[in-house]
C-alpha atoms as one frame of an Amber mdcrd trajectory, in Angstrom:
protein
  25.208  30.521  94.530  28.965  30.932  94.712  30.571  32.513  91.606  33.910
  31.213  90.286  34.992  34.387  88.473  33.162  37.652  88.715  33.730  39.706
  85.596  31.649  42.749  86.501  32.616  46.076  88.035  32.311  45.926  91.790
  32.542  49.631  92.586  29.112  50.914  93.487  27.741  47.513  94.459  26.039
  47.058  97.850  27.490  44.099  99.731  27.020  42.138 102.888  29.960  40.282
 104.461  29.023  36.570 104.904  32.422  35.105 105.882  35.525  36.814 107.247
  38.706  36.031 109.198  37.540  38.741 111.605  34.168  37.436 112.794  33.099
  40.974 113.879  32.831  41.805 110.152  30.227  39.115 109.389  26.874  40.824
 108.692  28.549  44.203 108.049  27.262  45.899 104.907  28.106  48.846 102.734
  28.853  50.102  99.237  32.199  49.390  97.497  33.853  52.683  96.741  37.295
  51.443  95.630  39.072  48.257  94.633  42.726  47.308  94.390  44.432  44.036
  93.759  44.321  43.041  97.435  41.519  45.072  98.936  38.092  46.563  98.784
  37.231  49.926 100.354  33.629  49.867 101.580  31.532  52.630 103.176  28.557
  51.821 105.330  25.254  53.736 105.349  26.401  55.435 108.571  29.494  56.741
 106.734  32.003  54.316 108.302  34.684  53.323 105.757  36.665  50.059 105.995
  39.468  48.718 103.933  38.894  44.973 103.657  41.421  42.428 102.484  40.017
  40.347  99.716  41.721  37.083 100.725  40.098  37.074 104.146  36.419  37.401
 103.280  33.454  36.352 101.216  30.550  38.687 100.491  27.095  38.731  98.976
  25.921  41.294  96.537  22.815  42.852  98.047  19.580  41.956  96.244  21.074
  38.785  94.713  22.056  35.353  95.834  25.614  35.814  94.424  28.316  35.065
  96.985  31.852  36.074  95.976  34.917  34.720  97.725  37.685  37.288  97.906
  40.236  34.677  96.837  38.386  34.379  93.543  38.760  38.037  92.657  42.300
  38.401  94.060  43.696  40.399  91.137  43.680  43.959  89.825  40.170  44.994
  88.730  41.265  45.640  85.146  42.833  42.144  84.888  39.674  40.551  86.362
  37.390  42.393  83.940  39.466  41.333  80.907  39.124  37.660  81.858
């Protein structure tokens, strides 16, 4: 299930990359530790942190069937949460 607009906090969510401009990222997983207008900072279970550009990926929230395209959340977190 792809979500049009995700109005929940993303920080702390475990994610899996399902589509990315950089194919080496597909399947990579971790926990979101920061979010800006253009990017997500994610840390893996091994402690590896990556800054991911929202407009170049889609990810699935672990434990759900929700897939979020980065283009759909391409705004500041506080603007997205307000609606």
